C-alpha positions as CSV (number, residue, x, y, z in Angstrom):
1,X,99.6,124.3,136.4
2,X,99.6,126.5,133.3
3,X,99.4,130.3,133.5
4,X,97.4,132.2,130.8
5,X,97.3,135.9,130.1
6,X,93.9,137.4,129.4
7,X,94.9,137.7,125.7
8,X,95.5,134.0,125.6
9,X,92.2,133.4,127.2
10,X,90.6,135.6,124.5
11,X,92.3,133.6,121.7
12,X,91.4,130.2,123.2
13,X,87.8,131.0,124.2
14,X,86.8,133.5,121.5
15,X,85.6,135.9,124.1
16,X,87.0,139.4,124.0
17,X,89.4,140.4,126.8
18,X,87.1,143.4,127.6
19,X,84.1,141.0,128.1
20,X,86.1,138.6,130.3
21,X,87.1,141.6,132.5
22,X,83.4,142.5,132.8
23,X,82.4,138.9,133.7
24,X,85.2,138.8,136.2
25,X,84.3,142.1,138.0
26,X,80.5,142.0,137.7
27,X,79.8,138.2,138.0
28,X,82.9,136.7,139.6
29,X,83.1,134.2,136.7
30,X,86.8,133.8,137.2
31,X,89.3,135.1,139.8
32,X,92.8,135.6,138.3
33,X,95.8,135.2,140.5
34,X,99.1,137.2,140.5
35,X,102.7,136.2,140.0
36,X,105.4,137.3,142.5
37,X,105.9,140.3,140.1
38,X,102.2,141.3,140.4
39,X,101.3,140.1,136.9
40,X,97.7,138.8,136.6
41,X,97.3,135.2,135.2
42,X,94.6,132.6,134.8
43,X,94.7,128.9,135.6
44,X,93.5,125.8,133.7
45,X,90.3,125.8,135.7
46,X,89.7,129.5,134.7
47,X,90.2,128.6,131.0
48,X,87.8,125.7,131.2
49,X,85.2,127.8,132.9
50,X,85.5,130.6,130.4
51,X,85.1,128.1,127.6
52,X,82.0,126.6,129.2
53,X,80.5,130.0,130.0
54,X,81.2,131.2,126.4
55,X,79.4,128.1,125.0
56,X,76.3,128.6,127.1
57,X,76.2,132.4,126.5
58,X,76.5,131.9,122.7
59,X,73.4,129.7,123.0
60,X,71.4,132.5,124.4
61,X,71.7,131.8,128.1
62,X,72.1,135.1,130.1
63,X,75.4,135.6,131.8
64,X,73.6,136.4,135.1
65,X,71.9,133.0,135.0
66,X,75.2,131.2,134.2
67,X,76.9,133.0,137.1
68,X,74.5,131.4,139.5
69,X,75.1,127.8,138.3
70,X,77.1,125.4,140.4
71,X,80.1,123.7,138.8
72,X,78.0,120.5,138.3
73,X,75.1,122.4,136.7
74,X,77.6,124.2,134.4
75,X,79.0,120.9,133.2
76,X,75.6,119.3,132.8
77,X,74.3,122.3,130.7
78,X,77.4,122.3,128.5
79,X,77.1,118.5,127.9
80,X,73.3,118.8,127.1
81,X,73.8,121.7,124.6
82,X,76.9,120.1,123.0
83,X,75.2,116.8,122.4
84,X,72.2,118.6,120.8
85,X,74.3,120.7,118.5
86,X,74.3,119.9,114.8
87,X,77.3,122.1,114.0
88,X,80.6,120.2,114.7
89,X,82.7,123.3,115.5
90,X,80.9,123.7,118.8
91,X,82.5,120.6,120.1
92,X,86.1,121.9,119.6
93,X,86.0,123.5,123.0
94,X,85.1,120.2,124.6
95,X,88.2,118.7,123.1
96,X,90.3,121.5,124.5
97,X,89.0,120.8,128.0
98,X,89.5,117.1,127.7
99,X,93.1,117.7,126.6
100,X,93.8,120.0,129.6
101,X,92.5,117.2,131.9
102,X,94.3,114.4,130.0
103,X,90.9,112.7,129.8
104,X,91.5,110.1,127.1
105,X,88.1,108.4,127.6
106,X,86.2,111.7,127.1
107,X,88.4,112.8,124.3
108,X,87.8,109.6,122.4
109,X,84.1,109.7,123.1
110,X,83.7,113.2,121.7
111,X,85.8,112.5,118.7
112,X,84.1,109.2,117.9
113,X,80.7,110.8,118.3
114,X,81.7,113.6,115.9
115,X,82.9,111.1,113.3
116,X,79.7,109.1,113.5
117,X,77.5,112.2,113.2
118,X,79.4,114.3,110.6
119,X,81.8,111.9,108.9
120,X,85.6,111.8,109.2
121,X,86.4,114.5,106.6
122,X,84.0,117.1,108.0
123,X,85.3,116.3,111.5
124,X,88.8,116.9,110.4
125,X,88.1,120.1,108.5
126,X,85.7,121.8,110.9
127,X,86.8,120.5,114.3
128,X,90.2,118.8,114.4
129,X,92.1,121.3,112.2
130,X,90.8,124.4,114.1
131,X,91.4,122.5,117.3
132,X,95.1,122.0,116.4
133,X,95.4,125.7,115.7
134,X,94.2,126.4,119.2
135,X,96.6,123.8,120.5
136,X,99.3,125.6,118.6
137,X,98.6,128.8,120.6
138,X,99.0,126.8,123.8
139,X,102.3,125.3,122.6
140,X,103.8,128.6,121.5
141,X,102.9,130.2,124.8
142,X,104.3,127.3,126.9
143,X,100.9,126.4,128.3
144,X,100.8,122.9,127.0
145,X,103.2,120.3,128.3
146,X,105.0,117.8,126.1
147,X,102.9,115.2,127.8
148,X,99.7,116.9,126.8
149,X,100.9,117.4,123.2
150,X,101.9,113.7,122.9
151,X,98.6,112.6,124.4
152,X,96.6,114.6,121.8
153,X,98.9,113.9,118.9
154,X,98.9,110.2,119.4
155,X,95.1,109.9,119.7
156,X,94.5,112.0,116.6
157,X,97.3,110.3,114.7
158,X,95.7,106.9,115.3
159,X,92.4,108.1,113.9
160,X,94.0,109.7,110.8
161,X,96.2,106.7,110.0
162,X,93.2,104.4,110.1
163,X,91.3,106.7,107.8
164,X,94.2,107.0,105.4
165,X,94.6,103.3,105.3
166,X,90.9,102.9,104.5
167,X,91.2,105.0,101.3
168,X,91.9,103.3,97.9
169,X,95.3,103.7,96.3
170,X,95.2,105.8,93.2
171,X,96.2,104.3,89.9
172,X,99.8,104.4,88.7
173,X,98.9,107.0,86.1
174,X,97.3,109.3,88.6
175,X,98.8,112.7,89.4
176,X,101.5,112.4,92.0
177,X,102.0,114.4,95.2
178,X,104.9,114.1,97.7
179,X,104.3,115.1,101.3
180,X,107.2,115.8,103.7
181,X,108.7,117.9,106.5
182,X,112.1,119.5,106.1
183,X,115.1,118.8,108.3
184,X,114.6,119.5,112.0
185,X,110.8,119.6,111.5
186,X,109.0,117.1,113.7
187,X,105.3,118.2,114.0
188,X,103.7,116.0,111.4
189,X,100.1,115.9,112.5
190,X,98.9,118.6,110.1
191,X,100.8,116.9,107.3
192,X,99.0,113.7,108.0
193,X,95.7,115.6,107.6
194,X,97.0,116.9,104.3
195,X,97.9,113.3,103.3
196,X,94.3,112.2,103.9
197,X,92.9,115.1,101.9
198,X,95.2,114.5,98.9
199,X,94.6,110.8,98.8
200,X,90.9,111.2,99.3
201,X,90.9,113.5,96.2
202,X,92.4,110.8,94.1
203,X,96.1,111.8,93.9
204,X,98.8,109.2,94.2
205,X,100.4,110.2,97.4
206,X,104.0,109.6,98.6
207,X,104.2,110.3,102.3
208,X,107.8,110.8,103.4
209,X,107.2,112.1,107.0
210,X,109.6,114.0,109.3
211,X,113.0,115.3,108.7
212,X,113.4,114.6,105.0
213,X,116.8,115.8,103.6
214,X,116.5,118.2,100.7
215,X,118.4,115.9,98.4
216,X,115.9,113.2,98.9
217,X,113.0,115.5,97.9
218,X,115.0,116.6,94.8
219,X,115.7,113.0,93.8
220,X,112.0,112.2,94.1
221,X,110.9,115.1,92.0
222,X,113.5,114.4,89.3
223,X,112.5,110.7,89.0
224,X,108.8,110.6,89.8
225,X,107.6,114.0,88.5
226,X,104.9,115.0,91.0
227,X,102.5,117.8,90.2
228,X,102.8,119.1,93.7
229,X,104.8,118.9,96.9
230,X,103.1,119.6,100.3
231,X,105.1,120.6,103.3
232,X,104.6,122.3,106.7
233,X,107.0,124.5,108.7
234,X,105.9,124.9,112.3
235,X,109.0,125.0,114.6
236,X,111.8,126.4,112.5
237,X,112.0,129.9,113.8
238,X,114.4,131.6,111.4
239,X,113.3,133.4,108.2
240,X,117.0,132.9,107.3
241,X,116.2,129.2,106.8
242,X,112.6,129.3,105.7
243,X,112.7,131.7,102.8
244,X,115.9,130.3,101.1
245,X,114.6,126.8,101.5
246,X,111.2,127.5,99.8
247,X,112.9,129.6,97.1
248,X,115.3,126.8,96.4
249,X,112.4,124.2,96.2
250,X,110.5,126.5,93.7
251,X,113.5,127.4,91.6
252,X,114.8,123.9,91.1
253,X,111.3,122.5,90.4
254,X,109.5,125.2,88.5
255,X,106.9,122.8,87.1
256,X,105.9,121.5,90.6
257,X,103.4,123.4,92.8
258,X,104.9,123.9,96.2
259,X,102.1,124.0,98.8
260,X,103.3,125.1,102.2
261,X,101.6,125.8,105.5
262,X,102.6,126.4,109.1
263,X,102.3,129.0,111.9
264,X,105.6,130.7,111.1
265,X,104.8,131.2,107.4
266,X,101.7,133.3,108.3
267,X,104.0,135.8,110.1
268,X,106.7,136.1,107.4
269,X,106.8,138.6,104.6
270,X,108.1,136.1,102.0
271,X,108.9,136.7,98.4
272,X,106.5,134.4,96.7
273,X,107.6,132.6,93.5
274,X,104.8,131.8,91.0
275,X,104.7,128.1,91.9
276,X,104.7,128.7,95.7
277,X,101.3,128.7,97.5
278,X,100.9,129.3,101.2
279,X,97.7,127.7,102.5
280,X,95.9,128.5,105.8
281,X,93.9,125.4,106.4
282,X,92.7,122.1,105.0
283,X,89.9,123.7,103.0
284,X,92.3,126.0,101.3
285,X,94.5,123.1,100.5
286,X,91.6,121.3,98.9
287,X,91.0,124.3,96.7
288,X,94.6,124.5,95.6
289,X,94.8,120.8,94.8
290,X,91.5,121.1,92.8
291,X,93.1,124.0,90.8
292,X,96.2,121.9,90.1
293,X,94.0,119.0,88.9
294,X,92.0,121.3,86.6
295,X,95.2,122.9,85.0
296,X,96.8,119.5,84.5
297,X,93.5,118.2,82.9
298,X,93.8,120.8,80.2
Protein backbone atom coordinates (compact mmCIF):
# COMPACT_ATOMS: atom_id res chain seq x y z
CA UNK A 1 0.00 0.00 0.00
CA UNK A 2 1.30 3.43 -0.93
CA UNK A 3 1.69 6.17 1.64
CA UNK A 4 1.02 9.77 0.60
CA UNK A 5 1.76 12.97 2.46
CA UNK A 6 -0.86 15.69 2.41
CA UNK A 7 1.33 17.67 -0.01
CA UNK A 8 1.30 14.73 -2.44
CA UNK A 9 -2.47 14.51 -2.11
CA UNK A 10 -2.63 18.20 -2.92
CA UNK A 11 -0.51 17.84 -6.05
CA UNK A 12 -2.32 14.76 -7.30
CA UNK A 13 -5.87 15.95 -6.61
CA UNK A 14 -5.54 19.69 -7.19
CA UNK A 15 -7.14 20.36 -3.79
CA UNK A 16 -5.18 22.58 -1.40
CA UNK A 17 -3.79 20.91 1.72
CA UNK A 18 -5.68 23.42 3.88
CA UNK A 19 -8.96 22.41 2.23
CA UNK A 20 -8.19 18.70 2.65
CA UNK A 21 -7.62 19.26 6.37
CA UNK A 22 -10.99 21.05 6.66
CA UNK A 23 -12.75 18.22 4.82
CA UNK A 24 -11.00 15.74 7.06
CA UNK A 25 -11.90 17.44 10.36
CA UNK A 26 -15.37 18.75 9.54
CA UNK A 27 -16.75 16.04 7.23
CA UNK A 28 -14.56 12.98 7.88
CA UNK A 29 -13.92 12.66 4.14
CA UNK A 30 -10.66 10.84 4.84
CA UNK A 31 -8.96 9.51 7.97
CA UNK A 32 -5.16 9.58 7.75
CA UNK A 33 -3.12 6.99 9.57
CA UNK A 34 0.21 7.42 11.30
CA UNK A 35 3.56 5.71 10.92
CA UNK A 36 5.44 4.23 13.85
CA UNK A 37 7.23 7.58 14.10
CA UNK A 38 3.86 9.41 14.33
CA UNK A 39 3.94 10.90 10.81
CA UNK A 40 0.52 11.27 9.18
CA UNK A 41 -0.03 9.55 5.84
CA UNK A 42 -2.86 8.77 3.42
CA UNK A 43 -3.62 5.52 1.59
CA UNK A 44 -4.56 4.66 -2.00
CA UNK A 45 -8.22 4.64 -0.94
CA UNK A 46 -7.83 8.11 0.57
CA UNK A 47 -6.28 9.40 -2.67
CA UNK A 48 -9.06 7.93 -4.81
CA UNK A 49 -11.73 9.37 -2.51
CA UNK A 50 -10.16 12.85 -2.50
CA UNK A 51 -9.98 12.79 -6.31
CA UNK A 52 -13.64 11.74 -6.53
CA UNK A 53 -14.79 14.32 -4.00
CA UNK A 54 -12.80 17.04 -5.76
CA UNK A 55 -14.40 16.18 -9.11
CA UNK A 56 -17.93 16.38 -7.67
CA UNK A 57 -17.20 19.53 -5.69
CA UNK A 58 -15.77 21.22 -8.80
CA UNK A 59 -19.08 20.48 -10.53
CA UNK A 60 -20.97 22.48 -7.93
CA UNK A 61 -22.07 19.73 -5.53
CA UNK A 62 -21.76 20.89 -1.93
CA UNK A 63 -19.19 19.11 0.21
CA UNK A 64 -21.83 18.51 2.93
CA UNK A 65 -23.91 16.53 0.41
CA UNK A 66 -20.90 14.60 -0.89
CA UNK A 67 -19.92 13.65 2.67
CA UNK A 68 -23.28 11.88 3.10
CA UNK A 69 -22.87 9.72 -0.02
CA UNK A 70 -22.16 6.01 0.29
CA UNK A 71 -19.09 4.67 -1.55
CA UNK A 72 -21.38 3.27 -4.27
CA UNK A 73 -23.24 6.58 -4.67
CA UNK A 74 -19.92 8.42 -4.88
CA UNK A 75 -18.68 6.17 -7.68
CA UNK A 76 -21.98 6.43 -9.56
CA UNK A 77 -22.03 10.23 -9.38
CA UNK A 78 -18.42 10.46 -10.56
CA UNK A 79 -19.17 8.15 -13.49
CA UNK A 80 -22.29 10.06 -14.52
CA UNK A 81 -20.58 13.45 -14.38
CA UNK A 82 -17.44 12.22 -16.16
CA UNK A 83 -19.38 10.66 -19.01
CA UNK A 84 -21.33 13.89 -19.52
CA UNK A 85 -18.27 16.13 -19.57
CA UNK A 86 -17.15 17.66 -22.85
CA UNK A 87 -13.72 18.73 -21.56
CA UNK A 88 -11.22 15.85 -21.75
CA UNK A 89 -9.00 16.92 -18.83
CA UNK A 90 -11.78 15.99 -16.36
CA UNK A 91 -11.16 12.34 -17.22
CA UNK A 92 -7.50 12.40 -16.19
CA UNK A 93 -8.37 11.67 -12.56
CA UNK A 94 -10.33 8.59 -13.61
CA UNK A 95 -7.19 7.29 -15.31
CA UNK A 96 -5.21 7.83 -12.10
CA UNK A 97 -7.75 5.78 -10.15
CA UNK A 98 -7.76 3.00 -12.76
CA UNK A 99 -3.96 2.89 -12.57
CA UNK A 100 -3.94 2.61 -8.79
CA UNK A 101 -6.32 -0.37 -9.04
CA UNK A 102 -4.48 -1.93 -12.03
CA UNK A 103 -7.90 -1.95 -13.71
CA UNK A 104 -6.91 -2.54 -17.34
CA UNK A 105 -10.47 -2.88 -18.60
CA UNK A 106 -11.54 0.44 -17.08
CA UNK A 107 -8.35 2.19 -18.18
CA UNK A 108 -8.84 1.00 -21.78
CA UNK A 109 -12.51 1.95 -21.74
CA UNK A 110 -11.79 5.49 -20.52
CA UNK A 111 -8.95 5.99 -23.00
CA UNK A 112 -10.86 4.59 -25.97
CA UNK A 113 -13.89 6.73 -25.14
CA UNK A 114 -11.72 9.85 -24.99
CA UNK A 115 -10.12 9.07 -28.35
CA UNK A 116 -13.53 8.51 -29.93
CA UNK A 117 -14.94 11.75 -28.50
CA UNK A 118 -12.00 14.13 -28.80
CA UNK A 119 -9.59 12.52 -31.28
CA UNK A 120 -6.19 11.03 -30.58
CA UNK A 121 -4.11 14.21 -30.60
CA UNK A 122 -6.37 16.15 -28.25
CA UNK A 123 -6.51 13.16 -25.91
CA UNK A 124 -2.70 13.08 -25.86
CA UNK A 125 -2.24 16.81 -25.33
CA UNK A 126 -4.99 17.43 -22.80
CA UNK A 127 -5.28 14.13 -20.93
CA UNK A 128 -2.42 11.69 -21.45
CA UNK A 129 0.43 14.19 -21.18
CA UNK A 130 -0.86 15.81 -17.94
CA UNK A 131 -1.68 12.32 -16.68
CA UNK A 132 1.94 11.28 -17.15
CA UNK A 133 3.08 14.35 -15.24
CA UNK A 134 0.90 13.25 -12.33
CA UNK A 135 2.29 9.75 -12.62
CA UNK A 136 5.75 11.29 -12.50
CA UNK A 137 4.91 12.72 -9.09
CA UNK A 138 3.93 9.25 -7.89
CA UNK A 139 7.13 7.77 -9.33
CA UNK A 140 9.42 10.34 -7.73
CA UNK A 141 7.81 9.92 -4.31
CA UNK A 142 7.93 6.13 -4.47
CA UNK A 143 4.13 5.81 -4.51
CA UNK A 144 3.90 3.95 -7.78
CA UNK A 145 5.31 0.46 -8.08
CA UNK A 146 7.30 -0.77 -11.09
CA UNK A 147 4.31 -3.02 -11.81
CA UNK A 148 1.95 -0.05 -12.01
CA UNK A 149 4.39 1.94 -14.12
CA UNK A 150 4.81 -0.92 -16.60
CA UNK A 151 1.06 -1.50 -16.64
CA UNK A 152 0.33 2.11 -17.63
CA UNK A 153 3.34 2.53 -19.89
CA UNK A 154 2.56 -0.53 -21.98
CA UNK A 155 -1.11 0.38 -22.44
CA UNK A 156 -0.27 3.93 -23.53
CA UNK A 157 2.69 2.77 -25.61
CA UNK A 158 0.44 0.47 -27.64
CA UNK A 159 -1.97 3.33 -28.38
CA UNK A 160 0.79 5.72 -29.40
CA UNK A 161 2.59 3.21 -31.64
CA UNK A 162 -0.64 2.42 -33.50
CA UNK A 163 -1.28 6.15 -33.98
CA UNK A 164 2.27 6.82 -35.18
CA UNK A 165 2.10 3.91 -37.59
CA UNK A 166 -1.11 5.33 -39.05
CA UNK A 167 0.54 8.63 -40.02
CA UNK A 168 1.98 9.07 -43.52
CA UNK A 169 5.75 9.15 -43.93
CA UNK A 170 7.02 12.58 -44.90
CA UNK A 171 8.85 12.96 -48.21
CA UNK A 172 12.61 12.59 -48.48
CA UNK A 173 13.04 16.33 -48.89
CA UNK A 174 11.06 17.14 -45.75
CA UNK A 175 12.79 18.69 -42.75
CA UNK A 176 14.38 16.01 -40.59
CA UNK A 177 14.08 15.49 -36.85
CA UNK A 178 15.92 12.92 -34.73
CA UNK A 179 14.39 11.74 -31.45
CA UNK A 180 16.45 9.90 -28.86
CA UNK A 181 17.20 9.36 -25.18
CA UNK A 182 20.77 9.68 -23.88
CA UNK A 183 22.74 6.88 -22.25
CA UNK A 184 21.11 5.42 -19.12
CA UNK A 185 17.75 7.03 -19.93
CA UNK A 186 14.94 4.49 -20.22
CA UNK A 187 11.65 6.41 -19.83
CA UNK A 188 10.62 6.86 -23.46
CA UNK A 189 6.86 7.31 -23.24
CA UNK A 190 7.01 11.10 -23.44
CA UNK A 191 9.47 10.80 -26.33
CA UNK A 192 6.97 8.61 -28.18
CA UNK A 193 4.36 11.35 -27.74
CA UNK A 194 6.87 13.79 -29.18
CA UNK A 195 7.48 11.45 -32.11
CA UNK A 196 3.77 11.42 -32.88
CA UNK A 197 3.60 15.21 -32.76
CA UNK A 198 6.63 15.78 -35.01
CA UNK A 199 5.49 13.21 -37.56
CA UNK A 200 1.93 14.57 -37.54
CA UNK A 201 3.35 18.03 -38.32
CA UNK A 202 4.99 16.67 -41.47
CA UNK A 203 8.61 16.33 -40.34
CA UNK A 204 10.60 13.31 -41.49
CA UNK A 205 11.25 11.66 -38.14
CA UNK A 206 14.03 9.31 -37.09
CA UNK A 207 13.13 7.66 -33.81
CA UNK A 208 16.22 6.16 -32.13
CA UNK A 209 14.67 5.28 -28.75
CA UNK A 210 16.45 4.56 -25.48
CA UNK A 211 20.10 4.73 -24.47
CA UNK A 212 21.51 6.20 -27.67
CA UNK A 213 25.31 6.75 -27.48
CA UNK A 214 26.40 10.33 -28.07
CA UNK A 215 28.61 9.31 -30.99
CA UNK A 216 25.60 7.85 -32.81
CA UNK A 217 23.70 11.11 -32.44
CA UNK A 218 26.74 13.02 -33.70
CA UNK A 219 27.11 10.73 -36.72
CA UNK A 220 23.45 11.15 -37.63
CA UNK A 221 23.62 14.94 -37.42
CA UNK A 222 26.75 15.10 -39.55
CA UNK A 223 25.37 12.79 -42.24
CA UNK A 224 21.65 13.56 -42.31
CA UNK A 225 21.53 17.22 -41.23
CA UNK A 226 18.35 17.39 -39.14
CA UNK A 227 16.77 20.74 -38.33
CA UNK A 228 16.08 19.61 -34.78
CA UNK A 229 16.86 16.93 -32.24
CA UNK A 230 14.36 16.06 -29.52
CA UNK A 231 15.38 14.40 -26.27
CA UNK A 232 14.09 13.88 -22.73
CA UNK A 233 16.01 13.64 -19.47
CA UNK A 234 13.89 12.18 -16.71
CA UNK A 235 15.94 9.90 -14.48
CA UNK A 236 19.51 11.22 -14.71
CA UNK A 237 19.80 13.03 -11.37
CA UNK A 238 23.13 14.81 -11.74
CA UNK A 239 23.48 18.34 -13.12
CA UNK A 240 27.10 17.29 -13.57
CA UNK A 241 25.91 15.07 -16.42
CA UNK A 242 22.95 17.00 -17.80
CA UNK A 243 24.43 20.44 -18.40
CA UNK A 244 27.71 19.31 -20.05
CA UNK A 245 25.75 16.87 -22.20
CA UNK A 246 23.34 19.52 -23.50
CA UNK A 247 26.13 22.08 -23.88
CA UNK A 248 28.11 19.61 -25.98
CA UNK A 249 25.11 18.81 -28.19
CA UNK A 250 24.51 22.49 -28.84
CA UNK A 251 28.17 23.44 -29.38
CA UNK A 252 28.95 20.64 -31.82
CA UNK A 253 25.71 21.13 -33.79
CA UNK A 254 25.07 24.90 -33.73
CA UNK A 255 22.72 24.83 -36.73
CA UNK A 256 20.46 22.20 -35.11
CA UNK A 257 17.74 23.16 -32.62
CA UNK A 258 18.08 21.04 -29.48
CA UNK A 259 14.64 20.56 -27.94
CA UNK A 260 14.80 18.99 -24.48
CA UNK A 261 12.23 18.15 -21.83
CA UNK A 262 12.10 16.25 -18.57
CA UNK A 263 11.28 16.70 -14.91
CA UNK A 264 14.90 17.27 -13.90
CA UNK A 265 15.44 20.06 -16.40
CA UNK A 266 12.68 22.16 -14.83
CA UNK A 267 14.59 22.23 -11.54
CA UNK A 268 18.02 23.09 -12.92
CA UNK A 269 19.51 26.53 -13.42
CA UNK A 270 21.10 25.76 -16.79
CA UNK A 271 23.19 27.98 -19.00
CA UNK A 272 21.07 28.07 -22.14
CA UNK A 273 22.87 28.20 -25.52
CA UNK A 274 21.01 29.96 -28.30
CA UNK A 275 20.00 26.69 -30.00
CA UNK A 276 18.77 24.95 -26.81
CA UNK A 277 15.05 25.09 -26.04
CA UNK A 278 13.57 23.53 -22.89
CA UNK A 279 9.90 22.69 -23.42
CA UNK A 280 7.34 21.98 -20.72
CA UNK A 281 4.74 19.97 -22.59
CA UNK A 282 3.55 18.76 -25.96
CA UNK A 283 1.79 22.02 -26.83
CA UNK A 284 5.02 23.90 -26.20
CA UNK A 285 6.87 21.43 -28.42
CA UNK A 286 4.39 22.02 -31.25
CA UNK A 287 4.99 25.75 -30.99
CA UNK A 288 8.78 25.30 -31.12
CA UNK A 289 8.59 22.98 -34.12
CA UNK A 290 6.32 25.42 -35.94
CA UNK A 291 8.83 28.19 -35.26
CA UNK A 292 11.65 26.05 -36.69
CA UNK A 293 9.57 25.30 -39.77
CA UNK A 294 8.86 29.00 -40.31
CA UNK A 295 12.55 29.97 -39.99
CA UNK A 296 13.63 27.24 -42.39
CA UNK A 297 10.96 28.29 -44.89
CA UNK A 298 12.57 31.71 -45.13
